[in-house]
MARLO-446208 format. One record per residue (C-alpha): residue in one letter; x, y, z. Coordinates in Angstrom, 1 decimal. Layout:
<kollums>
@residu = A; east = X; north = Y; up = Z
...
</kollums>
This chain:
<kollums>
@residu = M; east = -13.5; north = 68.6; up = 68.2
@residu = S; east = -14.7; north = 66.4; up = 65.6
@residu = N; east = -12.0; north = 64.4; up = 63.6
@residu = T; east = -14.3; north = 64.1; up = 60.4
@residu = H; east = -13.2; north = 66.4; up = 57.6
@residu = E; east = -15.7; north = 69.0; up = 56.5
@residu = P; east = -15.9; north = 69.8; up = 52.6
@residu = E; east = -14.2; north = 73.1; up = 52.0
@residu = L; east = -16.3; north = 75.5; up = 51.2
@residu = F; east = -14.1; north = 77.3; up = 48.8
@residu = P; east = -12.4; north = 75.2; up = 46.6
@residu = E; east = -9.0; north = 76.2; up = 44.9
@residu = P; east = -9.3; north = 76.6; up = 40.8
@residu = K; east = -7.3; north = 74.2; up = 38.7
@residu = K; east = -4.6; north = 75.5; up = 37.2
@residu = K; east = -4.7; north = 75.7; up = 33.2
@residu = K; east = -1.9; north = 74.5; up = 30.8
@residu = S; east = 0.5; north = 77.0; up = 29.7
@residu = L; east = 0.7; north = 77.3; up = 25.6
@residu = L; east = 3.7; north = 79.2; up = 25.7
@residu = F; east = 6.5; north = 76.5; up = 25.4
@residu = P; east = 4.6; north = 74.1; up = 22.4
@residu = I; east = 4.5; north = 77.8; up = 20.8
@residu = I; east = 8.0; north = 78.2; up = 21.4
@residu = L; east = 9.5; north = 74.9; up = 20.7
@residu = A; east = 6.7; north = 74.8; up = 17.0
@residu = A; east = 8.5; north = 78.3; up = 16.2
@residu = V; east = 12.1; north = 76.8; up = 17.0
@residu = V; east = 11.3; north = 73.6; up = 14.7
@residu = L; east = 9.7; north = 75.8; up = 11.9
@residu = I; east = 13.0; north = 78.5; up = 11.9
@residu = G; east = 15.4; north = 75.5; up = 12.1
@residu = G; east = 13.7; north = 73.6; up = 9.5
@residu = F; east = 13.4; north = 76.5; up = 7.2
@residu = F; east = 17.1; north = 77.3; up = 7.8
@residu = G; east = 17.8; north = 73.6; up = 7.5
@residu = Y; east = 16.3; north = 73.5; up = 4.3
@residu = R; east = 17.8; north = 76.7; up = 3.1
@residu = A; east = 21.2; north = 75.2; up = 3.8
@residu = Y; east = 20.6; north = 72.3; up = 2.0
@residu = S; east = 19.2; north = 73.8; up = -1.1
@residu = Y; east = 22.1; north = 76.3; up = -0.6
@residu = G; east = 24.6; north = 73.3; up = -0.6
@residu = Q; east = 22.8; north = 71.5; up = -3.2
@residu = N; east = 23.5; north = 74.5; up = -5.8
@residu = H; east = 27.1; north = 76.0; up = -4.4
@residu = E; east = 30.4; north = 74.6; up = -3.4
@residu = E; east = 32.6; north = 76.5; up = -1.2
@residu = T; east = 35.9; north = 76.2; up = 0.2
@residu = D; east = 38.5; north = 78.7; up = 2.0
@residu = D; east = 41.6; north = 76.7; up = 0.6
@residu = A; east = 42.1; north = 79.2; up = -1.8
@residu = Q; east = 45.1; north = 82.0; up = -2.7
@residu = I; east = 45.7; north = 85.0; up = -4.5
@residu = A; east = 47.9; north = 83.8; up = -7.5
@residu = S; east = 50.1; north = 86.1; up = -9.8
@residu = N; east = 52.5; north = 85.7; up = -12.7
@residu = M; east = 56.2; north = 85.2; up = -11.4
@residu = S; east = 59.1; north = 85.8; up = -13.5
@residu = P; east = 62.4; north = 84.1; up = -12.2
@residu = V; east = 65.5; north = 86.1; up = -12.4
@residu = I; east = 68.7; north = 83.9; up = -13.5
@residu = S; east = 72.1; north = 84.3; up = -14.2
@residu = K; east = 73.1; north = 83.1; up = -17.4
@residu = I; east = 76.9; north = 82.9; up = -16.7
@residu = S; east = 79.2; north = 82.4; up = -13.6
@residu = G; east = 80.7; north = 85.4; up = -12.3
@residu = Y; east = 81.2; north = 87.8; up = -9.2
@residu = V; east = 78.9; north = 90.6; up = -8.0
@residu = T; east = 80.2; north = 94.0; up = -8.5
@residu = E; east = 76.6; north = 95.9; up = -8.2
@residu = V; east = 73.3; north = 95.0; up = -6.6
@residu = K; east = 70.7; north = 97.9; up = -8.0
@residu = V; east = 67.9; north = 96.8; up = -6.3
@residu = K; east = 66.3; north = 95.9; up = -2.9
@residu = D; east = 63.7; north = 94.2; up = -1.4
@residu = N; east = 59.8; north = 94.9; up = -2.9
@residu = Q; east = 61.0; north = 97.9; up = -5.6
@residu = F; east = 59.2; north = 98.1; up = -8.4
@residu = V; east = 60.8; north = 97.9; up = -11.3
@residu = K; east = 60.3; north = 98.0; up = -15.1
@residu = K; east = 61.3; north = 95.6; up = -18.2
@residu = G; east = 65.1; north = 96.4; up = -19.0
@residu = D; east = 66.3; north = 97.9; up = -15.7
@residu = T; east = 69.6; north = 96.8; up = -14.4
@residu = L; east = 69.0; north = 94.5; up = -11.6
@residu = I; east = 72.6; north = 93.1; up = -10.9
@residu = V; east = 76.0; north = 93.6; up = -12.4
@residu = L; east = 78.6; north = 90.8; up = -12.8
@residu = D; east = 82.3; north = 91.6; up = -13.0
@residu = N; east = 82.7; north = 91.6; up = -17.2
@residu = R; east = 86.5; north = 91.6; up = -17.1
@residu = D; east = 86.7; north = 88.1; up = -18.7
@residu = Q; east = 83.9; north = 88.7; up = -21.0
@residu = K; east = 85.8; north = 91.8; up = -22.5
@residu = M; east = 89.1; north = 90.1; up = -23.1
@residu = A; east = 87.2; north = 87.1; up = -24.6
@residu = L; east = 85.6; north = 89.7; up = -27.0
@residu = E; east = 88.7; north = 91.3; up = -28.1
@residu = S; east = 90.7; north = 87.8; up = -28.5
@residu = A; east = 87.5; north = 87.0; up = -31.0
@residu = I; east = 87.3; north = 89.9; up = -33.0
@residu = A; east = 91.4; north = 89.7; up = -33.2
@residu = A; east = 90.8; north = 86.0; up = -34.5
@residu = L; east = 88.2; north = 87.6; up = -37.0
@residu = G; east = 90.6; north = 89.9; up = -38.4
@residu = T; east = 93.0; north = 87.1; up = -38.9
@residu = A; east = 90.5; north = 85.0; up = -40.6
@residu = R; east = 89.4; north = 88.0; up = -42.8
@residu = S; east = 93.1; north = 88.4; up = -43.7
@residu = N; east = 93.3; north = 84.7; up = -45.1
@residu = V; east = 90.4; north = 85.0; up = -47.1
@residu = Q; east = 92.2; north = 88.2; up = -49.3
@residu = T; east = 95.3; north = 86.4; up = -49.0
@residu = A; east = 93.4; north = 83.2; up = -50.8
@residu = K; east = 91.9; north = 85.4; up = -53.4
@residu = A; east = 95.3; north = 87.1; up = -54.0
@residu = S; east = 96.6; north = 83.5; up = -54.9
@residu = T; east = 93.8; north = 82.4; up = -57.0
@residu = N; east = 94.4; north = 85.5; up = -59.1
@residu = A; east = 97.6; north = 85.2; up = -59.5
@residu = A; east = 97.1; north = 81.4; up = -60.4
@residu = A; east = 94.6; north = 82.3; up = -62.9
@residu = Q; east = 97.1; north = 85.1; up = -64.2
@residu = N; east = 99.6; north = 82.4; up = -64.4
@residu = I; east = 97.1; north = 80.0; up = -66.6
@residu = N; east = 96.5; north = 83.2; up = -69.1
@residu = S; east = 100.3; north = 83.2; up = -69.6
@residu = T; east = 100.4; north = 79.4; up = -70.3
@residu = Q; east = 97.5; north = 79.9; up = -72.6
@residu = A; east = 99.4; north = 82.3; up = -74.6
@residu = A; east = 102.8; north = 80.5; up = -74.6
@residu = I; east = 100.8; north = 77.3; up = -75.6
@residu = S; east = 99.3; north = 79.5; up = -78.6
@residu = T; east = 102.7; north = 81.0; up = -79.7
@residu = A; east = 104.0; north = 77.3; up = -79.6
@residu = N; east = 101.2; north = 76.4; up = -81.9
@residu = A; east = 102.2; north = 79.2; up = -84.6
@residu = Q; east = 106.1; north = 78.4; up = -84.1
@residu = I; east = 105.2; north = 74.5; up = -84.6
@residu = E; east = 102.9; north = 75.2; up = -87.7
@residu = A; east = 105.8; north = 77.7; up = -89.4
@residu = A; east = 108.6; north = 74.6; up = -88.3
@residu = K; east = 106.3; north = 72.3; up = -90.3
@residu = V; east = 105.8; north = 74.5; up = -93.1
@residu = N; east = 109.9; north = 75.0; up = -93.0
@residu = V; east = 110.1; north = 71.0; up = -92.6
@residu = W; east = 108.0; north = 70.2; up = -95.8
@residu = K; east = 109.7; north = 73.1; up = -97.7
@residu = T; east = 113.2; north = 71.4; up = -96.9
@residu = T; east = 112.0; north = 68.1; up = -97.9
@residu = Q; east = 110.9; north = 68.8; up = -101.1
@residu = D; east = 114.3; north = 71.0; up = -102.0
@residu = L; east = 116.2; north = 67.7; up = -100.7
@residu = K; east = 114.1; north = 65.4; up = -102.9
@residu = R; east = 115.2; north = 67.8; up = -105.9
@residu = Y; east = 118.2; north = 68.0; up = -105.0
@residu = A; east = 118.6; north = 64.2; up = -104.6
@residu = N; east = 117.5; north = 63.7; up = -108.4
@residu = L; east = 119.9; north = 66.8; up = -109.7
@residu = V; east = 122.9; north = 65.1; up = -107.5
@residu = K; east = 122.4; north = 61.9; up = -109.4
@residu = D; east = 122.5; north = 63.8; up = -113.0
@residu = H; east = 125.4; north = 65.8; up = -111.5
@residu = T; east = 123.6; north = 69.1; up = -112.6
@residu = I; east = 124.6; north = 70.3; up = -108.9
@residu = T; east = 127.6; north = 69.2; up = -106.9
@residu = Q; east = 127.7; north = 67.3; up = -103.8
@residu = Q; east = 128.4; north = 69.9; up = -101.5
@residu = Q; east = 125.0; north = 71.9; up = -102.6
@residu = Y; east = 123.4; north = 68.4; up = -102.0
@residu = E; east = 124.6; north = 68.2; up = -98.3
@residu = T; east = 123.5; north = 71.4; up = -97.8
@residu = A; east = 119.8; north = 70.6; up = -98.5
@residu = L; east = 120.3; north = 67.7; up = -96.5
@residu = A; east = 121.4; north = 69.6; up = -93.4
@residu = A; east = 118.6; north = 71.9; up = -93.7
@residu = K; east = 116.2; north = 69.4; up = -93.9
@residu = Q; east = 117.7; north = 67.6; up = -90.5
@residu = S; east = 117.7; north = 71.4; up = -88.8
@residu = A; east = 114.0; north = 71.9; up = -89.7
@residu = D; east = 113.5; north = 68.4; up = -88.2
@residu = K; east = 115.2; north = 69.0; up = -85.1
@residu = Q; east = 113.5; north = 72.9; up = -85.1
@residu = L; east = 109.8; north = 71.0; up = -85.2
@residu = Q; east = 110.7; north = 68.6; up = -82.5
@residu = V; east = 112.2; north = 71.4; up = -80.2
@residu = L; east = 108.9; north = 73.1; up = -80.3
@residu = V; east = 107.1; north = 70.2; up = -79.6
@residu = D; east = 108.9; north = 69.6; up = -76.7
@residu = Q; east = 108.4; north = 73.1; up = -75.4
@residu = K; east = 104.8; north = 73.1; up = -75.6
@residu = N; east = 104.6; north = 69.6; up = -74.0
@residu = Q; east = 106.2; north = 71.4; up = -71.1
@residu = V; east = 104.1; north = 74.5; up = -71.4
@residu = S; east = 101.0; north = 72.2; up = -71.1
@residu = Q; east = 102.3; north = 70.5; up = -68.2
@residu = Q; east = 102.6; north = 73.8; up = -66.6
@residu = T; east = 99.4; north = 74.8; up = -67.3
@residu = G; east = 98.0; north = 71.5; up = -65.8
@residu = I; east = 99.9; north = 72.3; up = -62.7
@residu = V; east = 98.8; north = 75.9; up = -62.8
@residu = N; east = 95.2; north = 74.5; up = -63.1
@residu = S; east = 95.7; north = 72.6; up = -59.6
@residu = Q; east = 97.2; north = 75.5; up = -58.1
@residu = T; east = 94.2; north = 77.7; up = -59.0
@residu = V; east = 92.0; north = 74.8; up = -57.7
@residu = A; east = 93.4; north = 74.0; up = -54.5
@residu = T; east = 93.6; north = 78.0; up = -53.9
@residu = S; east = 89.5; north = 78.5; up = -54.5
@residu = E; east = 89.0; north = 75.9; up = -52.0
@residu = Q; east = 91.5; north = 77.5; up = -49.6
@residu = I; east = 88.6; north = 80.7; up = -50.2
@residu = G; east = 85.6; north = 78.5; up = -49.1
@residu = V; east = 87.8; north = 77.3; up = -45.9
@residu = A; east = 88.9; north = 80.8; up = -45.1
@residu = S; east = 85.5; north = 82.0; up = -46.0
@residu = A; east = 84.0; north = 79.2; up = -43.4
@residu = V; east = 86.5; north = 80.1; up = -40.6
@residu = V; east = 85.3; north = 83.7; up = -40.9
@residu = K; east = 81.9; north = 82.8; up = -39.9
@residu = Q; east = 82.6; north = 80.9; up = -37.3
@residu = R; east = 84.9; north = 83.8; up = -35.9
@residu = E; east = 81.9; north = 86.0; up = -36.6
@residu = V; east = 79.9; north = 83.6; up = -34.8
@residu = D; east = 82.3; north = 83.5; up = -31.9
@residu = V; east = 82.3; north = 87.5; up = -32.0
@residu = D; east = 78.6; north = 87.3; up = -31.3
@residu = N; east = 78.8; north = 84.8; up = -28.7
@residu = A; east = 81.5; north = 86.6; up = -26.9
@residu = K; east = 79.5; north = 90.0; up = -27.1
@residu = L; east = 76.5; north = 87.9; up = -25.8
@residu = N; east = 78.1; north = 86.8; up = -23.1
@residu = L; east = 79.2; north = 90.4; up = -22.3
@residu = S; east = 75.8; north = 91.7; up = -22.3
@residu = Y; east = 74.9; north = 88.6; up = -19.5
@residu = T; east = 77.4; north = 90.5; up = -16.8
@residu = V; east = 74.3; north = 92.7; up = -16.7
@residu = V; east = 71.3; north = 91.1; up = -15.1
@residu = L; east = 68.3; north = 93.0; up = -16.9
@residu = A; east = 64.6; north = 92.9; up = -15.6
@residu = P; east = 62.5; north = 90.5; up = -18.0
@residu = E; east = 59.1; north = 92.1; up = -17.1
@residu = D; east = 57.6; north = 94.9; up = -15.3
@residu = G; east = 56.8; north = 93.6; up = -11.6
@residu = F; east = 57.9; north = 93.9; up = -7.7
@residu = V; east = 61.2; north = 92.3; up = -7.0
@residu = A; east = 61.0; north = 89.6; up = -4.1
@residu = K; east = 63.5; north = 89.2; up = -1.4
@residu = V; east = 67.0; north = 90.0; up = -3.2
@residu = P; east = 69.5; north = 87.5; up = -1.3
@residu = V; east = 72.6; north = 88.5; up = -3.4
@residu = Q; east = 75.1; north = 90.8; up = -2.2
@residu = K; east = 78.5; north = 92.6; up = -3.5
@residu = G; east = 80.9; north = 90.4; up = -4.0
@residu = Q; east = 79.2; north = 87.1; up = -3.8
@residu = F; east = 80.1; north = 84.4; up = -6.6
@residu = L; east = 77.1; north = 83.5; up = -8.9
@residu = Q; east = 77.1; north = 80.2; up = -10.6
@residu = A; east = 75.4; north = 80.1; up = -14.2
@residu = G; east = 71.8; north = 79.0; up = -14.7
@residu = S; east = 71.2; north = 79.4; up = -10.5
@residu = Q; east = 67.9; north = 81.6; up = -9.8
@residu = L; east = 68.4; north = 84.7; up = -7.8
@residu = F; east = 65.1; north = 85.7; up = -7.0
@residu = S; east = 61.7; north = 86.3; up = -8.5
@residu = L; east = 60.2; north = 88.9; up = -10.2
@residu = V; east = 56.2; north = 89.2; up = -8.9
@residu = R; east = 54.5; north = 90.7; up = -12.0
@residu = N; east = 51.4; north = 93.1; up = -11.3
@residu = N; east = 49.8; north = 92.7; up = -14.6
@residu = D; east = 47.6; north = 89.9; up = -13.8
@residu = K; east = 45.9; north = 88.4; up = -10.7
@residu = W; east = 43.7; north = 85.2; up = -10.5
@residu = V; east = 42.6; north = 82.7; up = -7.6
@residu = V; east = 43.8; north = 79.3; up = -7.0
@residu = A; east = 41.1; north = 77.5; up = -5.1
@residu = N; east = 41.9; north = 73.7; up = -3.9
@residu = F; east = 38.5; north = 71.7; up = -3.8
@residu = K; east = 37.9; north = 68.6; up = -2.0
@residu = E; east = 37.7; north = 65.6; up = -4.9
@residu = T; east = 34.0; north = 65.0; up = -3.8
@residu = Q; east = 33.0; north = 68.7; up = -4.9
@residu = L; east = 33.7; north = 68.8; up = -8.4
@residu = S; east = 31.1; north = 66.6; up = -9.6
@residu = K; east = 28.7; north = 69.6; up = -11.0
@residu = M; east = 31.5; north = 71.7; up = -11.3
@residu = V; east = 32.5; north = 73.1; up = -14.8
@residu = E; east = 33.7; north = 75.9; up = -16.4
@residu = G; east = 32.2; north = 79.3; up = -16.9
@residu = Q; east = 30.4; north = 78.9; up = -13.5
@residu = K; east = 30.0; north = 82.2; up = -11.5
@residu = V; east = 32.0; north = 82.3; up = -8.4
@residu = E; east = 31.5; north = 84.5; up = -5.4
@residu = I; east = 35.0; north = 85.6; up = -3.7
@residu = K; east = 35.9; north = 86.8; up = -0.6
@residu = I; east = 39.2; north = 88.2; up = 0.3
@residu = D; east = 40.5; north = 88.2; up = 3.7
@residu = A; east = 42.0; north = 91.5; up = 3.2
@residu = F; east = 39.2; north = 93.2; up = 2.2
@residu = P; east = 36.7; north = 91.8; up = 4.3
@residu = D; east = 34.1; north = 94.6; up = 3.2
@residu = Q; east = 33.9; north = 93.9; up = -0.5
@residu = Q; east = 32.3; north = 91.3; up = -2.6
@residu = F; east = 34.5; north = 90.2; up = -5.7
@residu = S; east = 33.0; north = 88.0; up = -8.5
@residu = G; east = 34.3; north = 85.4; up = -10.8
@residu = V; east = 34.4; north = 82.4; up = -13.2
@residu = V; east = 35.9; north = 79.2; up = -13.3
@residu = S; east = 38.6; north = 79.0; up = -15.9
@residu = S; east = 40.3; north = 75.8; up = -15.9
@residu = F; east = 41.0; north = 72.7; up = -13.6
@residu = S; east = 44.3; north = 71.6; up = -12.7
@residu = P; east = 45.3; north = 68.1; up = -14.7
@residu = A; east = 46.3; north = 66.6; up = -11.7
@residu = T; east = 45.9; north = 66.9; up = -7.8
@residu = G; east = 48.3; north = 69.0; up = -5.7
@residu = S; east = 49.8; north = 65.9; up = -4.0
@residu = S; east = 50.7; north = 64.9; up = -7.4
@residu = F; east = 53.3; north = 67.8; up = -7.7
@residu = S; east = 55.0; north = 67.3; up = -4.5
@residu = I; east = 58.5; north = 66.7; up = -4.4
@residu = L; east = 57.4; north = 63.2; up = -2.7
@residu = P; east = 54.1; north = 62.2; up = -4.5
@residu = P; east = 52.1; north = 59.6; up = -2.5
@residu = D; east = 52.8; north = 56.0; up = -3.7
@residu = N; east = 49.8; north = 53.9; up = -2.6
@residu = A; east = 51.0; north = 50.9; up = -4.0
@residu = S; east = 53.9; north = 50.5; up = -1.4
@residu = G; east = 53.4; north = 50.3; up = 2.6
@residu = N; east = 50.2; north = 50.7; up = 4.3
@residu = F; east = 47.2; north = 52.3; up = 2.2
@residu = V; east = 45.4; north = 55.3; up = 4.1
@residu = K; east = 42.6; north = 56.9; up = 2.4
@residu = V; east = 42.8; north = 60.8; up = 2.1
@residu = V; east = 40.9; north = 63.0; up = 0.3
@residu = Q; east = 42.7; north = 64.8; up = -2.4
@residu = R; east = 42.2; north = 68.5; up = -3.3
@residu = L; east = 42.3; north = 69.8; up = -7.1
@residu = P; east = 43.5; north = 72.9; up = -7.8
@residu = V; east = 40.7; north = 75.1; up = -9.7
@residu = R; east = 41.7; north = 78.4; up = -11.4
@residu = I; east = 39.3; north = 81.1; up = -11.3
@residu = D; east = 39.6; north = 84.4; up = -13.2
@residu = F; east = 38.1; north = 88.0; up = -11.4
@residu = E; east = 35.4; north = 89.7; up = -13.4
@residu = K; east = 35.7; north = 93.7; up = -13.5
@residu = L; east = 38.1; north = 93.5; up = -11.0
@residu = D; east = 39.4; north = 97.3; up = -9.9
@residu = P; east = 42.8; north = 98.4; up = -11.0
@residu = A; east = 43.1; north = 100.3; up = -7.5
@residu = V; east = 42.1; north = 97.0; up = -5.8
@residu = M; east = 44.6; north = 94.6; up = -8.0
@residu = K; east = 47.5; north = 96.7; up = -7.1
@residu = K; east = 47.0; north = 96.1; up = -3.7
@residu = L; east = 46.2; north = 92.2; up = -4.3
@residu = R; east = 49.3; north = 90.3; up = -3.2
@residu = A; east = 50.0; north = 86.5; up = -4.3
@residu = G; east = 49.4; north = 84.0; up = -1.5
@residu = M; east = 46.5; north = 86.3; up = 0.3
@residu = N; east = 43.9; north = 83.9; up = 1.5
@residu = V; east = 40.6; north = 83.6; up = -0.5
@residu = Q; east = 37.3; north = 82.5; up = 0.2
@residu = T; east = 35.4; north = 81.2; up = -2.7
@residu = T; east = 31.7; north = 80.0; up = -3.6
@residu = V; east = 31.0; north = 78.4; up = -6.6
@residu = V; east = 27.4; north = 78.7; up = -8.0
@residu = L; east = 26.5; north = 75.5; up = -9.5
@residu = K; east = 23.4; north = 76.5; up = -11.6
</kollums>
């Protein structure tokens, strides 16, 4: 056998390179580029966050007075209407306070009538003294005339007695009449002065009693305010629903003592719903009020909701916390802050709105253009 290699009569054909892998790679690149560009373009025109919840109006139910609970008229999650009775407190103290205020008001009104009667009596006394003064003046004028007459008679009798035309006795009689007339005039003048002094005293009494009427009337007004206040406190013993809505968890029990001003529970109003979305501060540069919003609610995954940006909070969420961050003290660590944004629903179905509950998770997407 020869060791030399003889040429092969039928050489194997060369394998062709497959184009499938480059085609697939190119397709992947194109598809990835398409979706990447689409995601980039979408991100430039949209801002989204899942840090969002349904919000609703909540009215706190507050006890305005202190007292012991006698009745609890509601239970957890119950729907109530405005004015419905929620809690009843023991009202015995308030009833006694009202009765006392009413009695004090009656006394004050009696004092006013007494002061008016005293004023009327003083006015009548003034009229009487004025009439007495008028009478005294008339008597004084008559006495003056009598004094003048007796004076003239005495002068004539003095001349006549010198001529011995009349007797000394007749002269002395005229002199006595003159002196009596003078004394009578002086008595009448003194009486008039006394009556005038009494008139001044009565006038002072009238002024004093008139002032007492004003004081008594002011006391009446104060007692009327006390009665109104007592009635108001009595009404506070029945705690009423301030609005229509659902009662939250009711922790109040019969016999429990409530402090004035303490919040008993909350009443969730069912008349309005909106979304509070907490966007990062880096997402807010292109967001403005009035922009459309796409809303997805976890409780309704098959439904699409729409809304509009209504307003922006004046401060970040951390600023309203009990212990807000103080970056001027301690070690500073920068944390991206979130700003609450209110989003109002557009054309929300009333049936769906009734099913929405405050605090439900929501995903929001704001259309920037």
